[in-house]
C-alpha positions in Angstrom: 145.0 192.1 44.1 145.0 195.0 41.9 142.5 196.5 39.6 143.7 196.0 36.5 143.8 191.7 37.2 140.8 189.0 35.6 139.5 187.0 37.9 137.1 183.9 37.1 136.0 181.4 40.2 135.7 177.7 39.2 134.5 175.1 41.8 135.5 172.2 42.1 135.1 169.1 44.0 133.7 171.2 47.2 136.4 173.6 46.6 137.2 177.0 45.3 139.5 178.0 42.2 140.3 181.7 42.1 141.8 182.0 39.0 144.2 185.7 38.5 145.3 186.8 35.2 147.9 189.9 35.9 149.0 191.8 33.0 152.2 191.2 31.2 155.0 192.9 32.2 158.7 193.6 31.5 161.0 190.7 33.5 164.8 192.8 34.0 166.8 191.2 31.6 164.6 189.6 29.6 163.4 190.8 26.2 159.6 189.0 27.0 156.8 190.4 28.6 155.5 187.5 31.1 152.3 187.1 32.4 151.3 185.7 35.7 148.9 182.9 36.3 147.6 181.9 39.7 145.8 180.2 41.5 144.4 179.9 45.1 142.3 176.9 46.4 139.6 177.8 48.6 137.6 175.7 50.9 135.0 176.8 53.6 135.4 177.4 56.7 132.0 175.5 59.3 133.4 177.2 61.7 134.9 180.5 60.4 131.8 181.1 58.7 134.2 181.8 55.2 136.2 180.4 52.9 140.4 180.3 54.0 143.2 179.5 51.0 144.7 176.3 50.8 147.1 176.5 49.2 148.5 178.4 45.5 149.8 177.7 42.1 151.4 180.3 39.4 152.2 179.7 35.8 154.0 181.9 33.6 152.7 182.8 30.2 155.4 184.9 28.0 153.2 187.1 26.2 155.0 189.0 23.7 154.0 191.6 22.0 150.8 190.3 22.9 147.2 191.0 24.9 146.9 188.1 27.6 143.4 187.2 28.5 141.6 184.6 30.9 138.9 182.6 27.3 137.2 180.6 29.9 137.9 177.7 32.3 135.4 174.5 33.5 136.4 171.3 34.5 136.5 167.8 31.9 137.6 164.7 31.6 141.0 163.7 30.8 141.4 161.0 28.3 143.5 159.3 29.2 143.4 159.1 32.7 139.3 159.0 33.0 140.0 161.7 35.6 137.7 165.4 36.0 140.7 167.8 35.8 140.7 171.7 36.2 140.5 173.2 32.5 141.7 177.3 32.1 142.1 178.1 28.2 144.2 181.2 28.0 144.7 183.3 24.7 147.2 185.7 23.9 146.6 188.3 20.5 149.5 189.4 18.2 150.2 192.7 17.2 150.2 190.7 13.7 146.0 189.5 13.8 146.9 186.3 14.9 146.0 184.7 18.7 147.3 181.5 20.3 145.6 179.8 22.3 146.5 177.5 25.5 144.6 174.8 26.9 146.2 174.5 30.5 145.6 171.5 33.3 145.7 172.3 36.4 146.8 169.3 38.7 145.8 169.2 42.5 149.4 169.6 43.5 148.5 173.4 42.0 151.1 172.5 39.2 150.1 173.9 35.7 150.1 171.5 32.5 150.0 172.9 29.1 148.1 170.5 27.0 147.2 171.8 23.9 148.7 175.4 21.9 146.6 176.1 18.3 146.6 179.9 16.7 143.7 181.5 14.7 143.2 184.8 12.9 140.0 185.2 15.1 139.0 185.8 18.6 137.2 183.5 20.1 133.7 185.3 21.9 130.8 183.0 20.6 129.9 180.1 22.0 133.3 178.3 23.4 133.0 175.5 25.8 135.2 173.2 27.4 134.8 169.1 27.3 136.5 165.7 27.6 139.5 165.1 26.4 140.0 168.1 27.6 139.2 169.9 23.7 137.6 172.6 22.9 134.3 173.7 21.2 133.5 177.3 19.3 130.5 179.1 17.0 132.1 181.8 14.2 130.8 182.3 10.9 128.1 180.0 11.7 130.2 177.0 11.6 131.0 174.3 14.7 134.9 173.9 15.1 137.1 172.1 17.9 140.3 170.3 18.2 141.9 167.9 21.1 144.8 167.6 23.3 145.5 164.8 21.7 145.9 165.8 17.8 145.7 170.5 18.7 144.9 170.2 15.6 141.3 172.6 14.3 138.9 170.1 12.6 135.4 171.9 11.3 132.0 170.1 11.7 129.9 169.7 8.4 126.8 171.5 9.9 125.8 175.2 9.9 123.9 176.7 13.0 123.1 180.5 14.4 123.8 179.5 18.3 124.0 176.3 20.8 121.4 175.6 23.3 123.3 172.5 25.0 126.4 170.7 24.8 126.5 167.6 27.0 127.2 163.4 27.6 123.9 161.6 25.7 124.0 157.7 27.0 125.1 155.9 23.6 126.5 158.7 21.7 128.9 160.9 22.9 129.6 164.2 23.0 126.4 166.0 21.6 126.0 169.5 20.9 122.3 170.7 20.8 122.5 173.6 18.0 120.0 175.6 16.4 119.8 175.8 12.9 118.3 177.6 9.2 115.0 174.7 8.6 116.5 172.5 6.4 113.7 170.9 5.1 114.1 167.9 3.0 113.0 166.7 -0.8 111.6 163.5 0.4 109.3 164.0 3.9 110.4 160.9 4.9 110.1 162.1 8.8 107.9 163.2 11.1 105.0 164.8 10.0 105.2 167.8 12.5 108.8 167.9 12.9 108.6 168.9 9.0 105.5 171.9 9.3 107.4 173.0 12.3 110.3 174.2 10.3 108.5 174.7 7.3 106.7 177.3 9.5 109.1 178.5 11.9 111.8 179.2 9.1 114.8 177.6 12.4 115.1 173.5 13.5 117.0 172.5 16.7 119.6 169.0 15.5 121.8 167.5 17.2 125.4 166.7 16.0 127.7 163.6 18.5 130.9 165.4 17.9 133.2 161.5 18.6 130.6 159.6 16.1 130.4 162.1 13.6 126.0 162.3 12.7 123.4 163.8 13.0 120.8 163.7 15.8 116.8 164.4 15.1 116.0 167.9 17.5 112.5 167.2 17.8 113.4 164.0 20.2 115.1 166.9 22.1 111.5 169.8 22.1 109.7 171.2 19.1 111.1 173.1 16.4 108.9 175.8 17.5 110.1 176.4 20.2 114.1 177.4 17.9 113.1 180.8 17.7 112.4 181.7 21.2 115.2 179.0 23.7 117.6 181.2 25.2 119.3 178.0 26.5 118.7 173.9 27.3 119.6 171.7 30.6 119.1 167.9 29.7 118.4 166.8 32.7 118.2 162.7 32.1 119.3 160.9 29.4 118.4 157.2 28.6 117.4 154.5 25.7 114.7 152.4 26.2 113.4 149.6 23.9 116.1 151.5 21.5 114.7 154.1 21.7 116.0 158.0 22.9 114.3 159.2 26.0 115.1 162.5 27.0 114.5 165.2 29.6 115.6 168.4 29.8 114.6 172.6 30.9 114.8 175.5 28.7 114.5 179.3 28.9 113.3 181.1 26.3 113.3 185.5 25.6 109.2 184.9 26.8 111.1 185.3 29.9 109.5 181.1 30.6 111.0 178.1 32.1 109.8 175.1 29.5 110.1 170.8 30.9 109.3 168.9 28.2 109.8 165.1 28.5 111.1 163.0 24.5 110.2 165.8 23.2 106.5 167.0 24.9 106.4 170.3 26.9 105.0 168.8 30.4 104.8 172.0 32.0 106.0 176.1 32.1 107.0 178.7 34.4 106.5 182.2 33.9 110.2 184.0 35.3 110.4 186.8 37.9 113.3 188.4 35.2 113.6 189.5 32.2 116.5 188.3 29.3 117.3 184.8 30.4 121.0 183.9 29.9 121.6 181.1 31.0 120.0 177.4 32.9 121.7 174.4 35.5 120.1 172.2 38.2 121.4 171.2 41.9 119.5 167.9 44.0 119.7 169.6 47.4 120.1 167.3 50.7 115.7 166.9 50.5 116.3 165.5 47.2 114.3 168.4 45.2 115.8 169.1 41.1 116.5 172.6 41.6 116.9 175.0 38.1 119.2 178.3 38.5 118.4 180.6 35.9 121.1 183.1 35.4 120.0 186.8 33.5 121.8 189.2 32.3 121.2 191.8 34.5 123.0 189.5 37.1 119.8 188.2 38.5 119.3 185.0 39.7 115.9 183.2 40.4 115.9 179.7 41.4 112.7 176.6 40.7 111.7 173.7 41.9 110.8 171.2 39.4 108.3 169.1 41.7 105.6 172.3 41.5 107.5 174.1 38.5 108.0 177.1 40.6 109.8 180.7 42.1 111.3 179.7 45.4 113.9 181.8 45.4 115.0 185.5 44.0 118.2 187.4 43.9 119.7 190.4 42.3 123.7 191.6 41.9 125.1 188.1 41.7 128.0 188.5 40.0 128.2 184.1 39.8 125.8 181.3 41.4 128.3 177.7 41.6 127.0 174.4 42.5 128.6 171.7 44.3 129.2 170.3 48.0 130.8 173.1 49.9 130.5 172.0 53.3 130.7 167.8 52.6 128.0 167.1 53.8 127.3 165.0 50.4 124.9 166.8 49.0 125.0 169.6 46.6 124.6 173.3 47.8 124.4 176.9 46.0 127.0 179.6 46.2 125.6 182.7 45.5 129.1 185.4 45.3 127.5 189.2 45.2 129.0 192.2 43.8 131.1 194.6 45.9 131.8 197.6 45.1 134.1 198.4 47.7 135.7 195.1 47.6 137.0 193.3 44.2 137.8 190.4 46.6 135.4 187.7 45.2 134.9 186.2 48.2 133.6 188.6 50.3 130.0 188.2 49.9 128.5 184.8 49.8 125.5 182.9 50.1 125.3 179.4 50.8 122.5 177.4 51.0 120.3 174.4 50.0 116.8 175.8 50.9 116.9 173.2 53.6 118.8 173.3 56.9 122.3 174.4 55.2 122.5 178.6 55.0 125.7 180.3 55.5 126.4 183.7 54.7 128.6 186.4 54.9 129.3 190.0 53.9 126.0 191.3 54.2 125.0 194.6 55.9 121.9 194.6 56.4 121.6 197.9 58.3 123.5 199.4 55.6 122.2 197.0 52.1 118.4 198.2 52.9 118.0 196.1 49.1 119.5 193.0 49.9 117.2 193.1 53.1 113.6 193.4 50.8 115.2 190.9 48.6 115.5 188.6 52.1 112.2 189.3 52.8 110.7 188.5 49.2 112.7 185.6 49.0 110.1 184.5 51.9 107.4 185.6 50.4 107.4 183.5 47.6 108.1 180.5 49.7 105.6 180.7 52.2 103.1 181.3 48.4 104.7 178.5 46.6 103.3 176.6 49.6 99.9 177.7 50.1 100.3 176.9 46.3 101.6 173.1 47.2 99.2 172.9 50.2 96.2 173.9 47.9 96.6 171.6 45.3 97.1 168.6 48.3 93.9 168.8 49.3 91.7 169.3 46.5 93.1 165.9 46.0 92.5 164.9 49.5 88.7 166.1 48.2 88.8 164.4 45.0 89.8 161.2 46.6 87.5 161.6 49.2 83.9 161.7 46.4 85.5 159.4 44.2 85.8 157.0 47.9 81.9 158.5 48.5 81.0 156.7 45.1 82.1 153.6 45.2 81.5 152.8 49.0 77.7 154.1 47.7 78.0 152.1 44.5 79.3 148.6 46.5 76.2 149.5 48.4 74.2 150.2 46.0 75.5 146.5 44.7 75.3 144.3 48.1 71.3 145.6 48.5 71.0 144.7 44.5 72.6 141.1 45.1 70.3 140.5 48.6 67.1 141.2 46.6 67.4 139.0 43.8 68.4 136.1 46.5 65.8 136.2 48.6 63.3 137.0 45.0 62.7 140.6 45.3 62.0 143.2 43.0 65.4 145.9 43.1 65.0 149.8 41.3 68.5 150.0 40.3 69.3 154.0 41.0 69.6 157.1 38.9 73.2 157.1 36.9 73.5 161.0 36.6 73.0 161.0 40.2 75.8 159.9 40.9 77.6 161.0 37.8 77.6 158.1 35.9 77.2 156.7 32.5 74.4 154.1 32.8 75.0 151.2 30.2 71.1 150.5 30.0 70.3 151.0 26.4 66.6 152.7 27.1 67.6 155.5 30.3 63.3 157.2 30.1 62.3 155.2 33.2 64.1 153.6 36.3 65.0 150.2 36.2 64.0 147.3 38.6 65.6 143.7 38.1 62.9 141.0 38.8 63.5 137.2 38.9 61.8 134.1 40.7 62.8 133.6 44.4 66.0 131.6 43.4 65.5 128.8 46.0 62.5 128.0 48.4 62.8 126.2 51.5 61.4 123.3 49.6 64.0 123.9 47.0 66.7 125.0 50.1 66.5 121.1 51.6 67.9 119.2 48.4 70.6 120.9 49.4 71.8 122.0 52.5 71.1 119.8 55.6 71.5 121.9 57.9 73.0 125.9 58.5 74.6 126.1 62.2 77.3 129.8 63.4 79.2 128.6 66.6 81.6 132.0 68.5 84.5 130.2 69.1 87.2 132.6 70.5 87.1 136.4 68.9 86.3 134.5 66.0 82.3 133.8 63.9 81.7 130.8 62.4 79.4 130.3 60.9 78.8 126.6 58.3 76.3 125.0 56.2 76.5 120.7 55.7 75.7 120.5 52.2 74.3 117.0 50.8 75.9 114.4 49.3 74.2 114.7 45.6 74.4 118.9 45.4 77.9 117.8 46.3 78.9 116.3 43.1 76.7 118.4 41.1 78.7 121.3 41.9 82.1 123.4 42.6 84.0 125.7 43.6 82.1 126.2 46.7 82.5 129.2 49.3 80.3 131.6 51.4 79.9 134.8 52.0 78.5 137.0 54.6 75.7 140.2 54.0 74.1 142.2 57.2 70.7 142.8 56.3 70.3 145.6 58.0 70.3 149.2 55.4 73.5 150.7 56.6 74.4 153.7 55.1 77.9 154.2 56.0 79.6 150.9 56.2 79.4 148.0 53.6 77.5 144.9 54.1 79.7 142.4 53.3 81.8 140.6 56.1 85.4 139.6 55.2 85.6 136.0 55.7 87.5 133.1 55.0 86.8 130.0 54.0 87.8 126.3 54.4 85.5 123.1 53.2 85.4 120.4 55.9 84.7 116.8 55.9 83.7 115.0 59.0 83.1 111.3 59.3 82.3 109.4 62.7 84.3 106.6 62.3 87.6 108.2 60.4 89.2 111.7 60.4 88.7 114.6 59.8 90.0 116.4 57.3 90.1 120.0 55.6 90.7 120.4 51.5 90.8 124.3 50.3 91.4 123.5 46.6 91.2 121.0 44.4 94.9 120.2 43.3 95.8 121.7 39.9 98.1 119.8 37.3 102.0 120.7 37.0 102.6 123.6 35.3 104.9 122.3 33.0 102.7 119.6 32.0 100.9 119.9 28.5 98.6 117.3 26.5 100.1 115.9 24.0 96.6 113.5 22.1 93.7 116.0 21.2 90.7 113.2 20.4 88.7 115.9 21.5 88.3 119.4 21.6 90.7 121.0 24.9 87.8 122.7 26.4 86.0 119.0 26.2 89.5 117.6 27.9 89.8 120.5 30.1 86.4 119.8 31.6 86.1 116.6 32.2 89.5 117.0 33.7 87.9 119.3 36.1 85.3 116.8 36.9 87.2 114.5 38.0 88.9 116.3 40.2 85.8 118.6 41.4 84.4 114.9 42.5 87.2 113.7 44.6 87.4 116.7 46.3 83.8 117.3 47.0 83.4 113.2 48.3 85.6 114.3 50.9 84.1 118.1 51.6 80.1 117.4 53.3 80.1 121.6 55.5 81.3 124.6 54.0 82.4 127.0 56.7 82.9 130.8 56.4 85.7 132.8 59.5 85.4 135.7 60.7 86.2 138.5 63.4 83.8 138.9 65.9 84.7 142.0 67.1 83.0 144.7 64.7 79.5 142.6 64.7 78.7 143.1 68.2 79.5 146.7 68.0 76.1 145.8 66.2 74.3 145.1 69.9 72.1 142.8 67.4 72.8 141.9 63.4 71.5 139.6 60.8 73.2 138.0 57.7 72.1 136.5 54.6 74.2 133.4 54.1 75.1 132.8 50.4 76.8 130.0 48.8 78.7 130.8 46.1 79.6 127.6 43.5 79.9 126.6 40.0 77.4 124.1 38.4 78.3 121.8 35.8 75.9 121.3 33.2 75.3 117.9 30.8 73.6 117.7 27.5 73.4 114.9 25.9 75.7 113.4 27.9 78.7 115.4 27.4 79.9 118.2 29.8 79.2 121.8 28.9 81.1 124.6 30.6 80.1 125.2 34.5 78.2 127.5 35.6 78.6 129.8 38.5 75.5 130.6 40.7 75.0 132.0 43.8 72.2 130.8 46.4 70.4 132.0 49.9 70.9 128.9 52.8 69.3 131.2 55.4 69.7 133.3 57.9 71.6 133.9 61.3 70.8 136.5 63.8 73.4 137.4 66.5 73.5 139.3 69.7 75.4 140.6 72.3 73.1 138.9 74.4 73.1 135.2 73.4 76.5 135.8 73.4 77.1 136.8 76.7 74.5 134.3 77.5 77.4 131.2 75.9 74.6 131.0 73.5 76.3 129.4 70.5 79.9 128.0 73.0 81.2 125.5 71.9 80.1 122.0 74.1 83.7 120.3 74.8 82.6 118.3 78.4 84.4 115.1 79.0 81.5 112.0 79.7 82.7 109.3 80.4 86.4 109.4 78.7 84.8 110.6 75.7 83.8 114.7 74.3 81.2 115.7 74.0 81.4 117.9 71.4 78.8 117.3 68.3 79.9 117.4 64.9 79.7 121.1 64.4 81.0 121.7 67.1 84.0 119.9 65.7 83.6 121.7 62.4 84.3 125.0 64.3 87.5 124.3 65.8 88.9 123.0 63.1 87.9 126.0 60.8 89.7 128.2 63.2 92.6 126.2 63.3 96.1 125.9 61.9 96.4 122.1 60.9 99.9 120.4 61.0 101.1 117.7 60.0 104.0 115.6 61.4 105.4 112.6 59.8 107.4 110.4 63.1 109.7 107.9 62.2 112.0 105.7 64.7 115.1 102.9 63.9 114.8 101.5 67.0 111.7 101.6 69.1 108.4 101.8 68.7 106.3 104.8 69.2 103.5 104.0 71.6 105.2 107.2 73.7 103.3 109.6 71.1 100.0 107.8 71.9 101.0 108.1 76.4 101.7 111.5 76.2 98.3 112.5 74.0 96.2 110.6 77.1 98.9 111.0 79.4 100.3 115.2 79.4 97.9 116.5 77.1 95.4 115.5 78.6 93.5 114.2 76.0 90.0 112.5 75.3 88.6 111.5 71.5 85.2 112.6 70.8 82.2 110.9 71.0 81.7 111.2 67.1 84.8 111.4 66.3 87.0 108.1 67.6 89.8 108.7 65.5 90.5 112.6 67.0 91.3 113.5 70.4 90.6 117.1 72.5 93.0 118.6 74.6 92.1 119.6 77.8 95.2 119.8 80.0 95.4 123.8 81.2 96.8 126.3 79.9 97.6 127.8 76.1 96.9 124.2 75.2 93.9 123.8 75.6 91.2 123.4 72.8 94.2 121.8 71.0 93.1 118.8 68.5 95.4 116.0 67.5 95.1 113.0 65.6 97.5 110.4 65.4 97.6 107.6 62.4 100.2 104.9 63.2 101.5 103.3 59.4 103.9 100.8 61.4 105.0 100.8 65.0 108.1 103.0 63.7 106.3 105.0 62.1 103.6 107.3 62.0 101.1 110.5 61.0 100.6 112.8 64.2 97.9 116.3 63.2 97.7 119.2 65.1 95.2 121.9 64.9 96.4 124.7 66.9 94.8 128.3 67.0 98.0 130.0 67.1 101.7 129.2 65.5 102.1 129.4 69.8 100.3 126.6 70.5 102.2 124.1 68.4 105.2 125.3 69.1 104.1 124.4 72.6 103.1 121.1 71.9 105.9 120.2 69.6 108.3 121.1 72.4 106.5 118.4 74.5 106.4 116.3 72.6 110.0 116.1 71.5 111.0 115.6 74.9 109.1 112.2 75.2 110.2 111.2 72.0 113.7 108.1 71.6 116.8 110.2 71.7 116.5 109.2 67.5 113.2 110.0 66.2 112.8 112.3 63.6 109.7 114.6 62.8 109.1 115.8 59.7 107.0 118.4 58.4 104.7 116.7 56.1 103.3 119.1 53.1 101.1 117.7 51.1 100.8 114.6 52.5 103.0 111.3 53.4 105.5 109.9 50.8 104.4 106.3 52.2 100.5 107.0 50.5 102.1 109.0 48.4 103.6 105.8 46.6 101.2 103.6 46.9 99.3 105.6 45.5 101.8 105.7 41.9 102.5 102.0 42.5 98.7 101.7 41.4 98.6 104.4 38.6 101.1 103.5 36.8 99.6 99.5 36.8 96.8 101.3 36.2 98.8 102.6 33.3 100.0 99.8 31.8 96.8 97.9 32.1 94.7 99.6 29.8 97.7 100.1 27.2 98.1 96.9 27.3 94.8 95.4 27.5 94.3 97.9 24.0 97.4 95.9 22.5 96.8 92.4 23.6 92.8 92.0 22.3 94.8 93.5 18.3 97.4 90.4 19.2 94.8 87.7 20.1 93.0 88.9 17.4 96.1 88.1 14.5 97.3 85.4 16.1 94.1 83.7 15.7 94.7 83.7 12.3 97.9 82.4 12.3 97.0 79.0 14.0 96.1 77.2 10.4 100.0 77.5 10.3 100.9 74.9 12.8 98.3 72.7 12.8 99.1 69.5 11.6 97.2 68.0 8.6 95.0 71.3 8.6 92.6 71.5 5.3 92.2 74.5 2.3 88.6 74.5 1.8 87.9 70.7 3.2 90.2 69.6 1.4 93.3 67.5 3.0 97.0 69.2 2.5 98.9 65.6 1.1 95.4 65.1 -1.3 96.2 68.5 -3.3 99.9 68.0 -3.8 99.6 64.6 -5.5 98.9 66.7 -8.8 99.5 69.0 -10.5 96.4 70.7 -10.9 96.2 70.2 -6.9 100.3 72.2 -5.9 98.5 75.1 -8.4 95.3 74.9 -6.0 97.1 74.4 -3.2 99.5 77.5 -4.3 96.4 79.7 -4.8 94.3 79.5 -1.4 98.1 79.4 0.4 98.2 82.9 -1.6 94.6 84.1 -0.6 95.9 82.7 3.6 98.4 85.0 3.7 96.3 88.1 2.3 94.0 87.6 4.7 96.5 87.1 7.0 98.2 90.2 6.6 95.0 92.1 6.9 94.5 91.7 10.1 97.6 92.5 11.3 97.0 96.1 9.4 93.4 96.6 10.8 91.9 99.7 11.1 89.6 100.8 14.3 86.7 102.9 14.7 87.4 106.4 15.4 85.1 106.6 17.9 86.4 103.5 20.3 89.7 104.6 19.4 89.1 108.2 21.2 87.2 106.1 24.1 90.7 103.7 24.4 93.1 107.4 24.7 91.2 109.0 26.4 91.5 105.9 29.2 95.1 106.1 28.7 95.1 109.9 28.9 93.3 110.2 32.1 96.4 107.1 33.4 98.6 109.2 32.5 97.2 112.5 33.8 96.3 110.3 37.6 100.2 109.0 37.5 101.4 112.7 36.7 100.0 114.0 39.6 100.4 111.8 42.2 103.7 111.7 41.1 104.3 116.2 41.3 102.7 116.0 44.6 105.5 113.5 45.1 108.0 116.0 44.9 106.4 118.8 47.0 106.9 116.5 49.9 
């Protein structure tokens, strides 16, 4: 390659395109001189670690009495096909001052295609850009011009500008030019006051111009106008529309040797650049998904800044060009640095490929002779270490701050737990000073320590009114604590739960013990039933009546649900893991009961009040557990299981309940009972005959069953298993003994047959409630009309026939008949008292809610 030739390098699809334009030479036999535009397509060979030529192409430019030169080259989208192709803009300056321009496309076959030709009376020197079309855009005499390959006509945009900071695509706007111009203050300030003041102070402003749509955009969306006097180049990293608002994230380099990160026009971070006069910024995304800013300087230096921390990662000197593409075919972008080499004219003689990770290729760097290069590598290593140290220090500071915050939260929780225990036990509690913890006091006066005092919430005498028994059992690795409540207390509260609080003053752990709650009903002649919460109304159902206030109706319905629930739940259990408690060898826990108490005033239901009551304390020691003091007693005694009601409740609390509907079309289900008593070795509880306990050795031991026959061909089997594995083992064993055509179905919310019967009764009640109201009105109206059908009915004591004998009698009959008709009509339109109507309507609404609830549960089953 001769020194007189021009060279431009372009990255395209992981390859390098090297364009060379030779000086115009006279060819023998031709009157004009011809310049030759050549291209070499180069690809990186990872084995040889150098760029090798794959193919080449050429294009002849006739240049009679002219000077030929490459203006610029870039990749642009061709509007006809939508394919991105390399483009080269060539100018030919003639002696008469006319400058011709050729815009060439390069195809994959290395064939050039002339797609645009236009003439100007001046040279393109300032802010020349290629964009989709392909099209050419430039600035001249503070005006914006562009020409498209579709028309080849030079157009002028109606804007004045001093420089172009950025050009690219923005969603919903097309190709947008971000320019800088002298401030244009509006006569009537309807816009942003801060933007107007910025323009007035600094005398310049940013503006955006959408070329295809030919409209102006507010420059303040990119960054404040105050930066318009110092910004050299801008790179828009992200643009999107959220709720019809344009959101832009951009980076800008300034004449103050700074890189500034903007989000939605607000500066978010700044980085001091290592060299002076930055001129261009571009981006790259590496294999570690890091966004890098590559900043070029007028002196030929390059530096790389990470977006994550806005710190300089690496820098180089004497760089001829920097390109971004996937040169090694890894699927991510790398940086290609082409260094200046005075001893060789080949632009690819000295290069470096890196992604600041595992990818790192170098060629043409002599470390012995090129001492500055070695020093630069050492300096890059120091910069990387400094950046890592800064990130490590920031991470440690965040960890320390998080530890302090967690410690503060733990101390607040511990103080709250101590205050809760003191409150329910009736002791005084001194509140600590908020200033010591760096908190803000919410008390009105902060002059003296505060104490929370309250009368003892419950004395042993008062506990008898709502607690029948407090007990605890050890079941496997679980501790089960149960509270048996009195029936009168259950009818006055709802939403019951238990919590366990350690009574010791541990300073390193939270005294609150995590546990799960169940409400269990146990009858000696009926099966066990566990209830988690009251069934609520389907969400799509809405109350159409407005007889009382909405709160009253809600409370009435809640009261009905609560009573329905609590009539079936007298024992509340809390289950927690036993292993963490054994670490203390001996622990005392306070058992707290939480519930909502219903308030009644003048016969009306008021809003519920949340209450916390102390049920008592339990003492747990490793020695007692080892001796089996709290273990279950499930022994056989004359064909019965000796387990107490507390033992049964403990097993049900830790077990998984599953109900199955078993139906057989041609065989009775006597095999189920035989399977329970035979293979499962089940015996009924002495305290609860409808439930049986499995004594079979192995995993199945301890499983509780309840078998209810609805008919000889249909029944419901309820299993209480300690794990799903045991449940599957039981089902596998059961299916083997059932008839071949037997159907086993998991029940979700109760038996369909039972729900269907309940629905029939609820609909019947709803019908009779409505009919009773209407029939009372109809019977009263009918009684007023019976005189019309009775023969010989007297009017005011006189027979009807005697009145019709004379003219006066007929007139008297007509008048009295009219009076009777009016009284009859009044009885047909009789009004009702408002209170009575509310009572009747509320009864109808309650009946409808009941039937709707059953329909919803039936749809879920």
